[in-house]
MARBA-49633 format. One record per residue (C-alpha): residue number from 1; residue in one letter; x, z, y. Coordinates in Angstrom, 2 decimals, decimal comma, always signed. Example, Ala and Ser with C-alpha at 12.3 -4.5 7.8 and 13.67 -1.06 7.14 Angstrom:
<drenfis>
  num  residuo        x        z        y
    1        A   +12,30    +7,80    -4,50
    2        S   +13,67    +7,14    -1,06
</drenfis>
This chain:
<drenfis>
  num  residuo        x        z        y
    1        M   +10,51   -22,18   -10,54
    2        E    +7,48   -22,04    -8,04
    3        G    +7,03   -20,57    -4,61
    4        S    +4,31   -18,42    -3,45
    5        S    +0,41   -19,94    -4,20
    6        R    +0,05   -19,25    -0,62
    7        E    +2,07   -22,52    +0,08
    8        S    -1,38   -24,20    +0,41
    9        A    -2,36   -21,56    +3,42
   10        G    -1,22   -24,44    +5,58
   11        S    -1,07   -23,17    +9,38
   12        N    -2,15   -19,70    +8,87
   13        W    +0,53   -18,73    +6,20
   14        W    +1,80   -15,95    +8,54
   15        R    -1,71   -14,15    +8,33
   16        S    -1,34   -12,94    +4,79
   17        A    +2,75   -13,51    +4,02
   18        V    +4,92   -11,36    +2,48
   19        I    +8,28   -11,70    +4,31
   20        Y   +11,70   -10,52    +2,84
   21        Q   +14,28    -9,46    +5,45
   22        V   +17,55   -10,70    +5,11
   23        Y   +20,65    -8,69    +6,19
   24        P   +23,14   -11,26    +5,60
   25        R   +26,31    -9,15    +5,55
   26        S   +24,84    -6,89    +2,60
   27        F   +22,79    -9,45    +0,55
   28        A   +25,18   -11,42    -2,00
   29        D   +28,58   -12,43    -1,33
   30        G   +29,04   -16,00    -2,26
   31        D   +33,06   -16,10    -1,58
   32        G   +34,29   -13,14    -2,50
   33        D   +35,69   -11,55    +0,73
   34        G   +33,56    -8,45    +0,91
   35        T   +30,64    -9,84    +3,43
   36        G   +27,73   -11,15    +2,38
   37        D   +27,04   -14,91    +3,39
   38        L   +24,81   -17,67    +3,05
   39        A   +26,21   -19,07    +0,00
   40        G   +25,36   -15,83    -1,54
   41        V   +21,70   -16,02    -0,16
   42        R   +21,43   -19,72    -1,47
   43        A   +22,63   -18,50    -5,26
   44        K   +19,77   -16,14    -4,97
   45        L   +16,87   -18,10    -3,96
   46        P   +15,62   -18,49    -7,59
   47        Y   +15,83   -14,52    -7,59
   48        L   +13,35   -14,53    -4,14
   49        A   +11,22   -17,57    -5,40
   50        E   +10,71   -15,10    -8,75
   51        L   +10,09   -12,21    -6,73
   52        G    +7,26   -14,12    -5,12
   53        V    +8,08   -14,26    -1,24
   54        D    +6,53   -16,45    +1,31
   55        A    +9,61   -16,20    +3,78
   56        L   +12,69   -14,98    +4,55
   57        W   +13,47   -13,38    +8,13
   58        F   +16,94   -13,26    +8,90
   59        T   +18,91   -10,90   +11,07
   60        P   +21,39   -12,52   +13,15
   61        W   +23,60   -14,94   +11,47
   62        Y   +25,03   -16,31   +14,57
   63        L   +28,31   -15,99   +16,01
   64        S   +29,11   -12,68   +17,25
   65        P   +32,50    -9,91   +17,53
   66        L   +29,72    -7,72   +15,51
   67        A   +30,19    -4,67   +17,82
   68        D   +26,02    -4,00   +17,13
   69        G   +25,68    -5,90   +13,54
   70        G   +25,30    -9,08   +14,98
   71        Y   +22,80    -8,21   +17,47
   72        D   +25,63    -9,05   +19,79
   73        V   +25,15   -12,81   +20,16
   74        A   +28,12   -14,69   +21,17
   75        D   +26,52   -18,70   +20,46
   76        Y   +22,84   -19,00   +19,37
   77        R   +24,22   -22,23   +18,15
   78        T   +26,70   -21,39   +15,82
   79        I   +26,93   -19,64   +12,80
   80        D   +29,54   -16,94   +12,50
   81        P   +32,28   -18,18   +10,03
   82        A   +31,84   -14,72    +8,02
   83        F   +28,44   -16,32    +6,78
   84        G   +29,30   -20,10    +6,66
   85        T   +28,54   -23,06    +8,88
   86        L   +25,50   -24,23   +10,58
   87        A   +25,37   -26,97    +7,92
   88        E   +24,88   -24,48    +5,18
   89        A   +22,14   -22,60    +7,34
   90        E   +20,70   -26,14    +7,16
   91        K   +20,90   -26,33    +3,48
   92        L   +19,66   -22,88    +3,01
   93        I   +16,29   -23,79    +5,14
   94        A   +15,57   -26,97    +3,24
   95        E   +16,23   -25,42    -0,16
   96        A   +14,33   -22,29    +0,52
   97        R   +11,34   -24,46    +1,57
   98        Q   +11,45   -26,36    -1,35
   99        L   +10,77   -23,53    -3,28
  100        G    +7,86   -22,58    -0,79
  101        I    +9,91   -20,31    +1,13
  102        R    +9,64   -20,44    +4,97
  103        T   +12,64   -19,39    +7,20
  104        I   +12,33   -16,92   +10,19
  105        V   +15,37   -16,35   +12,50
  106        D   +16,31   -13,42   +14,66
  107        I   +16,25   -14,14   +18,70
  108        V   +17,79   -11,30   +21,28
  109        P   +16,61   -12,20   +24,40
  110        N   +17,62    -8,86   +26,10
  111        H   +21,25    -9,38   +25,74
  112        V   +24,05   -11,26   +24,72
  113        S   +27,69   -10,36   +23,45
  114        D   +30,51    -9,90   +26,04
  115        Q   +32,29   -12,38   +24,27
  116        H   +29,72   -15,03   +25,38
  117        A   +30,81   -17,80   +27,37
  118        W   +28,34   -16,92   +30,14
  119        F   +29,62   -13,21   +30,32
  120        R   +33,29   -14,62   +30,24
  121        A   +32,05   -16,61   +33,18
  122        A   +30,52   -13,84   +34,93
  123        L   +33,94   -11,55   +34,60
  124        A   +35,97   -14,42   +36,10
  125        A   +33,71   -15,61   +39,04
  126        G   +33,55   -12,15   +40,72
  127        P   +31,14   -10,57   +42,88
  128        G   +28,53   -12,40   +44,56
  129        S   +29,03   -15,44   +42,44
  130        P   +26,39   -17,57   +40,71
  131        E   +27,40   -16,94   +36,93
  132        R   +27,11   -12,86   +37,73
  133        E   +23,27   -13,90   +38,89
  134        R   +22,72   -14,47   +35,02
  135        F   +23,04   -10,84   +34,56
  136        H   +22,46    -7,29   +36,20
  137        F   +25,81    -6,78   +38,27
  138        R   +25,63    -4,41   +41,21
  139        P   +27,72    -2,54   +43,49
  140        G   +27,99    +1,59   +42,39
  141        R   +26,90    +4,41   +44,50
  142        G   +28,68    +6,79   +45,91
  143        E   +31,28    +6,66   +48,69
  144        S   +33,71    +4,29   +47,07
  145        G   +31,25    +2,80   +44,40
  146        E   +32,45    +5,56   +41,90
  147        L   +28,89    +6,17   +40,32
  148        P   +26,53    +3,96   +38,55
  149        P   +24,16    +1,89   +40,27
  150        N   +20,76    +3,97   +38,73
  151        D   +20,10    +6,56   +36,00
  152        W   +18,38    +4,72   +33,39
  153        P   +18,82    +6,27   +29,67
  154        S   +20,49    +4,30   +26,92
  155        E   +18,79    +3,15   +23,65
  156        F   +22,34    +3,94   +22,01
  157        S   +23,03    +7,03   +24,01
  158        G   +25,73    +7,35   +26,33
  159        E   +26,02    +5,40   +29,56
  160        T   +23,98    +2,03   +30,57
  161        W   +26,56    +0,89   +32,67
  162        T   +30,08    -0,35   +32,67
  163        R   +32,30    -1,04   +35,62
  164        V   +34,89    -4,16   +35,66
  165        E   +38,13    -4,24   +37,27
  166        D   +36,72    -5,39   +40,71
  167        G   +34,46    -2,33   +41,47
  168        E   +31,31    -3,77   +40,29
  169        W   +29,15    -2,50   +37,37
  170        Y   +26,91    -4,32   +34,70
  171        L   +23,88    -2,94   +32,99
  172        H   +23,54    -2,79   +29,08
  173        L   +20,95    -0,61   +27,88
  174        F   +22,37    -0,84   +24,02
  175        T   +26,28    -0,81   +24,00
  176        P   +28,83    -2,12   +26,68
  177        Q   +29,44    -5,09   +24,34
  178        Q   +25,80    -6,28   +25,27
  179        P   +25,43    -7,35   +28,78
  180        D   +21,50    -7,33   +29,88
  181        L   +20,45   -10,74   +30,90
  182        N   +18,51   -10,87   +34,25
  183        W   +15,32   -12,91   +33,11
  184        D   +14,18   -13,62   +36,61
  185        H   +17,23   -16,43   +36,56
  186        P   +15,51   -19,81   +35,77
  187        E   +18,69   -20,41   +33,48
  188        V   +18,46   -17,13   +31,38
  189        R   +14,88   -19,06   +30,72
  190        Q   +15,24   -22,37   +30,21
  191        E   +18,45   -21,59   +27,29
  192        H   +16,24   -19,48   +25,48
  193        E   +13,56   -21,91   +25,26
  194        D   +16,26   -24,36   +24,44
  195        V   +17,39   -22,19   +21,69
  196        L   +13,89   -21,88   +20,15
  197        R   +13,92   -25,71   +19,76
  198        F   +17,25   -25,84   +18,75
  199        W   +16,38   -23,78   +15,13
  200        F   +12,59   -25,34   +15,10
  201        E   +14,16   -28,81   +14,79
  202        R   +16,16   -27,71   +11,87
  203        G   +13,09   -26,29   +10,08
  204        V   +13,02   -23,06   +10,81
  205        A    +9,37   -21,70   +10,74
  206        G    +9,21   -18,61   +12,77
  207        V   +11,24   -16,53   +15,17
  208        R   +11,41   -12,11   +15,19
  209        I   +12,07   -11,08   +18,74
  210        D   +14,44    -8,00   +19,00
  211        S   +13,34    -5,45   +21,66
  212        A   +10,94    -7,73   +22,50
  213        A    +9,27    -5,11   +25,18
  214        L   +12,66    -4,68   +27,13
  215        V   +13,28    -7,93   +28,60
  216        A   +12,00    -7,82   +31,86
  217        K   +13,57    -5,61   +34,32
  218        D   +12,37    -4,25   +38,19
  219        S   +14,62    -6,69   +40,18
  220        E   +15,44    -3,15   +42,48
  221        L   +16,58    -1,61   +39,51
  222        P   +15,47    +1,55   +40,82
  223        D   +15,87    +5,35   +39,26
  224        F   +13,61    +5,87   +36,17
  225        V   +11,22    +8,66   +37,30
  226        E    +9,01    +9,63   +34,16
  227        G    +5,23    +8,98   +35,22
  228        E    +5,61    +7,28   +38,09
  229        G    +4,63    +3,68   +38,72
  230        P    +5,24    +0,97   +36,06
  231        H    +8,63    +1,34   +33,76
  232        P   +11,48    -0,43   +35,20
  233        Y   +12,17    -1,81   +31,95
  234        I    +9,76    -1,29   +29,32
  235        D    +6,70    -3,35   +28,87
  236        R    +6,63    -5,01   +32,32
  237        D    +3,60    -7,22   +33,28
  238        E    +6,08   -10,55   +34,05
  239        L    +7,46   -10,56   +30,67
  240        H    +3,77   -11,86   +29,34
  241        E    +4,75   -15,18   +31,29
  242        V    +7,70   -15,28   +29,47
  243        Y    +6,28   -15,29   +25,94
  244        R    +3,55   -17,62   +27,18
  245        S    +6,17   -20,20   +28,14
  246        W    +7,95   -19,36   +24,51
  247        R    +4,56   -20,00   +22,89
  248        R    +4,07   -23,12   +24,07
  249        V    +7,45   -24,16   +22,55
  250        A    +6,30   -22,93   +19,30
  251        D    +2,92   -24,20   +19,28
  252        E    +4,92   -28,01   +19,53
  253        Y    +6,38   -27,01   +16,25
  254        G    +3,68   -24,85   +14,41
  255        A    +6,22   -22,19   +14,49
  256        V    +5,44   -18,47   +14,96
  257        F    +6,51   -15,46   +16,20
  258        V    +6,88   -11,61   +15,36
  259        G    +7,71    -8,99   +17,92
  260        E    +9,79    -6,12   +17,40
  261        V    +7,62    -3,97   +20,11
  262        W    +7,49    -0,45   +19,98
  263        M    +4,25    +0,89   +22,29
  264        P    +2,70    +3,76   +21,82
  265        D    -0,41    +2,69   +24,24
  266        A    -2,71    +0,40   +21,95
  267        E    -4,21    -1,47   +24,41
  268        R    -0,94    -2,55   +26,06
  269        F    +0,42    -3,25   +22,67
  270        A    -2,40    -5,45   +21,98
  271        R    -1,39    -7,86   +25,51
  272        Y    +1,63    -9,22   +23,42
  273        L    -0,63   -10,51   +20,62
  274        R    -3,25   -12,47   +22,81
  275        P    -3,93   -16,18   +21,54
  276        D    -1,36   -17,63   +24,22
  277        E    +1,35   -14,77   +23,33
  278        L    +2,70   -13,81   +20,04
  279        H    +1,47   -14,09   +16,94
  280        T    +2,32   -10,82   +15,25
  281        A    +4,10    -7,48   +16,01
  282        F    +5,69    -5,06   +14,16
  283        N    +3,71    -1,94   +13,21
  284        F    +6,29    +0,70   +13,73
  285        N    +3,45    +3,55   +13,69
  286        F    +2,88    +2,89    +9,89
  287        M    +6,73    +2,68    +9,08
  288        T    +7,62    +5,87   +10,65
  289        C    +4,46    +7,72    +9,08
  290        P    +5,32   +10,48    +7,11
  291        W    +3,84   +10,61    +3,38
  292        D    +0,51   +12,27    +4,33
  293        L    -3,08   +11,00    +3,54
  294        D    -5,05   +11,78    +7,01
  295        R    -1,54   +10,93    +9,07
  296        L    -1,55    +7,48    +7,09
  297        R    -5,26    +6,74    +7,43
  298        A    -5,21    +7,46   +11,01
  299        A    -2,10    +4,67   +11,06
  300        I    -4,10    +2,61    +9,29
  301        D    -7,30    +2,69   +11,22
  302        G    -4,72    +2,99   +14,68
  303        T    -3,31    -0,51   +13,60
  304        L    -6,60    -2,12   +12,82
  305        A    -8,09    -0,97   +15,97
  306        E    -5,43    -2,55   +18,21
  307        H    -5,34    -5,73   +16,37
  308        A    -9,09    -6,33   +16,12
  309        P    -9,84    -7,27   +19,91
  310        V    -7,05   -10,13   +19,83
  311        G    -8,04   -11,23   +16,41
  312        A    -3,94   -10,88   +15,31
  313        P    -3,64    -9,74   +11,69
  314        A    -1,77    -6,68   +11,05
  315        T    +1,67    -6,32    +9,77
  316        W    +2,82    -3,36    +7,41
  317        V    +6,61    -2,46    +6,44
  318        L    +8,15    +0,66    +4,94
  319        C   +11,60    +0,25    +5,93
  320        N   +14,04    -1,78    +7,84
  321        H   +17,51    -2,51    +8,95
  322        D   +17,22    +0,44   +11,35
  323        V   +15,28    +2,95    +9,42
  324        T   +15,88    +5,52    +6,55
  325        R   +15,34    +4,05    +3,31
  326        T   +11,89    +4,77    +1,94
  327        V   +13,07    +6,46    -1,56
  328        T   +15,13    +8,70    +0,56
  329        R   +12,58    +9,80    +3,44
  330        Y    +9,64   +10,40    +0,82
  331        G   +11,52   +12,35    -0,85
  332        R   +12,08   +14,95    +1,53
  333        A   +10,62   +18,42    +1,41
  334        E    +9,15   +18,59    +4,80
  335        D    +9,79   +15,75    +7,42
  336        T    +8,84   +12,37    +5,61
  337        G    +8,57   +10,53    +8,54
  338        F   +10,85    +9,05   +10,74
  339        A   +12,63    +9,38   +14,31
  340        F   +15,70    +7,83   +15,82
  341        E   +16,20   +10,97   +17,26
  342        R   +15,78   +13,27   +14,42
  343        K   +18,48   +11,81   +12,40
  344        R   +21,01   +13,93   +10,96
  345        F   +23,58   +14,08    +8,28
  346        G   +22,62   +16,45    +5,39
  347        V   +19,27   +16,58    +5,04
  348        P   +18,52   +17,06    +1,52
  349        T   +16,06   +14,45    -0,81
  350        D   +14,57   +14,60    -4,04
  351        L   +15,13   +11,04    -5,38
  352        E   +12,49   +11,49    -8,26
  353        Q    +9,82   +12,35    -6,22
  354        G   +10,74    +9,57    -3,26
  355        T   +10,66    +6,85    -5,70
  356        R    +7,36    +7,81    -7,14
  357        R    +5,84    +8,16    -3,69
  358        A    +7,77    +4,62    -2,69
  359        R    +6,09    +2,91    -5,84
  360        A    +2,60    +4,11    -4,37
  361        A    +3,47    +3,07    -0,89
  362        A    +4,42    -0,26    -2,30
  363        L    +0,82    -0,96    -3,79
  364        L    -0,75    +0,66    -0,71
  365        S    +0,99    -1,48    +2,00
  366        L    +0,72    -4,66    -0,19
  367        A    -3,39    -4,35    -0,43
  368        L    -4,03    -3,82    +3,23
  369        P    -5,21    -6,53    +5,11
  370        G    -2,70    -8,79    +7,27
  371        S    +0,93    -9,76    +6,16
  372        V    +3,38    -7,63    +4,83
  373        Y    +7,42    -7,40    +5,33
  374        L    +9,65    -6,01    +2,85
  375        Y   +13,31    -5,05    +3,60
  376        Q   +16,14    -6,19    +1,16
  377        G   +16,75    -3,82    -1,72
  378        E   +13,03    -2,07    -1,23
  379        E   +12,24    -3,85    -4,06
  380        L   +15,16    -2,35    -6,08
  381        G   +13,99    +1,09    -4,95
  382        L   +17,66    +1,67    -3,11
  383        P   +18,08    +5,36    -1,70
  384        E   +19,83    +5,79    +1,94
  385        A   +23,42    +5,73    +0,98
  386        D   +25,90    +8,59    +2,37
  387        I   +28,32    +6,77    +3,83
  388        P   +31,74    +8,34    +4,91
  389        R   +32,54    +9,23    +7,82
  390        E   +35,85    +7,20    +8,17
  391        K   +33,69    +4,34    +6,88
  392        I   +30,87    +4,36    +9,25
  393        Q   +30,43    +1,21   +11,68
  394        D   +27,54    +1,68   +13,40
  395        P   +27,73    +2,21   +16,98
  396        M   +24,87    +4,75   +17,39
  397        Y   +27,20    +7,11   +15,17
  398        F   +30,15    +6,72   +17,82
  399        R   +28,07    +6,88   +21,15
  400        S   +26,02   +10,18   +19,93
  401        Q   +29,83   +11,63   +19,28
  402        G   +29,26   +11,71   +15,55
  403        V   +25,75   +13,46   +15,63
  404        D   +23,21   +10,36   +14,40
  405        P   +24,47    +9,48   +10,92
  406        G   +23,80    +5,92   +12,20
  407        R   +22,09    +2,96   +10,22
  408        D   +24,84    +1,76    +7,60
  409        G   +23,14    +4,01    +4,92
  410        C   +20,19    +1,69    +4,75
  411        R   +22,91    -1,51    +5,07
  412        V   +24,80    -1,16    +1,82
  413        P   +25,72    -4,17    -0,18
  414        L   +23,08    -4,95    -2,76
  415        P   +23,85    -4,21    -6,38
  416        W   +22,99    -7,49    -8,69
  417        I   +24,80    -7,13   -11,92
  418        A   +25,44    -3,69   -13,37
  419        D   +28,49    -4,26   -15,33
  420        A   +30,31    -6,55   -12,64
  421        P   +32,96    -5,23   -10,06
  422        Y   +31,14    -3,91    -7,13
  423        S   +27,90    -4,34    -8,78
  424        G   +27,60    -7,99    -8,75
  425        F   +27,56    -8,19    -4,83
  426        G   +30,75   -10,14    -4,60
  427        S   +33,61   -11,43    -7,33
  428        T   +36,78    -9,80    -5,90
  429        G   +36,71    -8,59    -1,97
  430        E   +35,85    -4,83    -1,64
  431        P   +32,33    -4,26    +0,41
  432        W   +32,42    -4,41    +3,72
  433        L   +30,38    -0,80    +3,54
  434        P   +31,07    +1,20    +0,29
  435        Q   +29,11    +1,36    -2,28
  436        P   +28,10    +4,75    -3,59
  437        E   +28,94    +6,00    -7,12
  438        G   +26,01    +5,18    -9,44
  439        W   +24,86    +2,03    -7,44
  440        S   +25,02    -0,22   -10,29
  441        A   +22,08    +1,67   -12,04
  442        Y   +20,04    -0,04    -9,75
  443        A   +21,08    -3,32   -10,52
  444        A   +18,56    -6,22   -10,15
  445        D   +19,69    -7,52   -13,64
  446        I   +18,87    -3,97   -15,24
  447        Q   +15,71    -3,75   -13,58
  448        A   +14,70    -7,28   -14,44
  449        A   +14,66    -6,50   -17,93
  450        D   +13,09    -3,36   -17,98
  451        P    +9,15    -3,83   -17,40
  452        S    +8,80    +0,06   -15,84
  453        S   +11,29    -0,58   -13,08
  454        M   +10,60    -0,54    -9,18
  455        L   +11,84    -4,80    -9,18
  456        S    +9,22    -5,44   -12,14
  457        L    +6,25    -3,44   -10,18
  458        Y    +6,92    -5,37    -7,17
  459        R    +7,15    -8,69    -8,96
  460        A    +3,95    -7,74   -10,78
  461        A    +2,29    -6,94    -7,40
  462        L    +3,44    -9,88    -5,57
  463        R    +1,88   -12,13    -8,24
  464        L    -1,27   -10,39    -8,18
  465        R    -1,73   -10,43    -4,33
  466        A    -0,53   -14,31    -4,29
  467        S    -3,40   -14,90    -7,00
  468        E    -6,19   -12,84    -5,58
  469        P    -7,83   -14,41    -2,69
  470        G    -9,21   -11,00    -1,46
  471        F    -5,87    -9,64    -0,69
  472        G    -4,06   -10,88    +2,36
  473        D    -5,63   -11,09    +5,92
  474        G    -9,64   -10,04    +5,80
  475        P   -11,68    -7,37    +5,79
  476        M   -11,47    -3,92    +4,16
  477        E   -13,56    -0,55    +3,72
  478        W   -12,78    +3,20    +3,13
  479        L   -14,59    +4,41    +0,38
  480        T   -15,56    +7,84    -0,54
  481        A   -13,11    +9,02    -2,92
  482        A   -12,19   +12,46    -4,71
  483        P   -10,34   +15,11    -2,27
  484        G    -6,87   +14,11    -1,69
  485        V    -7,59   +10,28    -2,47
  486        L    -7,05    +7,43    -0,07
  487        A    -9,29    +4,59    -1,41
  488        F   -10,63    +1,55    +0,21
  489        T   -12,12    -1,85    -0,96
  490        R   -10,84    -5,34    -0,04
  491        P   -13,06    -8,55    -0,96
  492        D   -13,74    -9,76    -4,11
  493        G   -14,23    -6,39    -5,69
  494        L   -10,73    -5,44    -5,12
  495        V   -10,10    -1,58    -4,98
  496        C    -6,87    +0,63    -3,62
  497        A    -6,74    +4,06    -4,51
  498        V    -3,82    +6,41    -3,74
  499        N    -3,66   +10,50    -5,01
  500        F    -1,81   +12,60    -2,53
  501        A    -3,31   +15,77    -4,28
  502        R    -1,34   +17,78    -6,56
  503        E    -4,29   +17,77    -9,67
  504        P    -4,90   +14,41   -11,25
  505        A    -7,97   +12,57    -9,54
  506        P   -10,82   +10,54   -11,52
  507        L   -10,47    +6,83   -10,11
  508        P   -12,96    +4,91    -8,41
  509        A   -15,90    +2,93   -10,16
  510        H   -14,27    +0,15   -11,99
  511        S   -14,03    -2,53   -14,55
  512        A   -10,51    -3,30   -14,83
  513        V    -7,15    -1,61   -13,84
  514        L    -5,23    -4,44   -12,47
  515        L    -2,02    -2,44   -11,90
  516        A    -0,72    +1,15   -11,32
  517        S    +2,31    +2,14    -9,79
  518        G    +2,98    +4,77   -12,62
  519        S    +1,11    +5,83   -15,73
  520        L    -2,25    +7,32   -15,51
  521        D    -2,62   +10,67   -17,23
  522        E    -3,97   +10,79   -21,16
  523        S    -7,66   +11,15   -19,58
  524        G    -7,39    +7,68   -17,55
  525        R    -7,14    +9,85   -14,39
  526        L    -4,90    +9,16   -11,32
  527        P    -2,01   +11,27   -11,12
  528        Q    -0,45   +12,99    -7,65
  529        D    +1,83   +10,17    -5,78
  530        T    +0,39    +7,06    -7,67
  531        A    -1,50    +4,35    -6,95
  532        V    -3,72    +1,80    -8,36
  533        W    -5,26    -1,49    -7,82
  534        L    -8,38    -1,79    -9,68
  535        R   -11,41    -4,37   -10,02
  536        H   -14,68    -2,81    -9,15
</drenfis>
């Protein structure tokens, strides 16, 4: 089994990489307890190598009470026992590397778990203590301190302040189980740099930074007033020195960063990608964009324009562990985009249409300049699952009083073997989230044997992408094409075309068809919602 041919790309591997996101709880269950684990991932490394990915990004695998799917970290130096041990993580990193697959881990600098040793010490130490200075503890407002210290909105609905027994309040932009850290405190900064070194020394090639723009806070913690002055906790200027410091650490090890930066301002977004800060950042404009030619072209143009001034490569992603799966979203009659505030139960979808569009979107995203992130199960064409309300675990559902269905629908354990218990996710234990009826129809073993399956399409596309130097990072140019067709060229005569129109469209000039997301019609034309890679 061989890894990607981009293994030879050296220190710039990340500029063109295809990076596979692993949500460990739902990838593969190696010990049969119903929860995915590192043993399960290790067993599937040959599958990932055959798929052709360059790196694995693991969402948090650290010790955690799982109040927010692992993004409430209790100890960065300990693997959660549900997933395995530190020794197993080290083996996984090394075994993946032998197959040419690098490892990226998740760091959550904005907050820790309320079970973290620092926060337990802060609660025990009381008001005015050095231990509380690592967090944002404040007295309340009102006659007896009964009101929160400010009016900041929550990222997860509900309140952002919780009062403790001694009367003080602590800040949490997410859940009460995720107290925000005080990044003005030198111990907070030093601890995170030490954590980075801890993982880099174990062979980790990169770090994904969760909620990267939320970390720094106005030390006065003022009320939030829309449009007045700098935002008190989003995209603050002092945050850039934090990432410059991190970059110096990463450069010692030749490691890279990708930031989760939701930022509508293109100029301010680009600041995070200056040569002495983060290497890359996620492209949310493309991911949340509806299936619409004009909107997608604008998202692509905007992305490339944002990255050009700082020379950073773009990233392209269709879905992740927070977002409605592509097949379901693209199958909707009206709103095929994504926004957290619009997520609701019971939105109808046409899975046949969504699958056709998701196949085309796969070729589109893989042909664009830069790197690509592939969320586990997207290569199987998995739809968003409807989780029975009594089985939902995501705090977004509970904190919205049941209005928001949450993110569990895209986190359902993967189907591996069609005729095995629980579709081969694990041998005996019922999965931590229920698999829908018919889930086995998407199983990897069935798809591997079907040349027309979504898995076969991804495997073929990744092989071509790795073997064709014109793909990955580099220039692109738009082509004039038939009405309703999005078409562009890449170096070495490569062409990608996607038809959004109802009628089949003639292909751009070409000498060979390399790969298509669906069959061409009897006249060799490109049907609606179909993409093709050509050689000019």
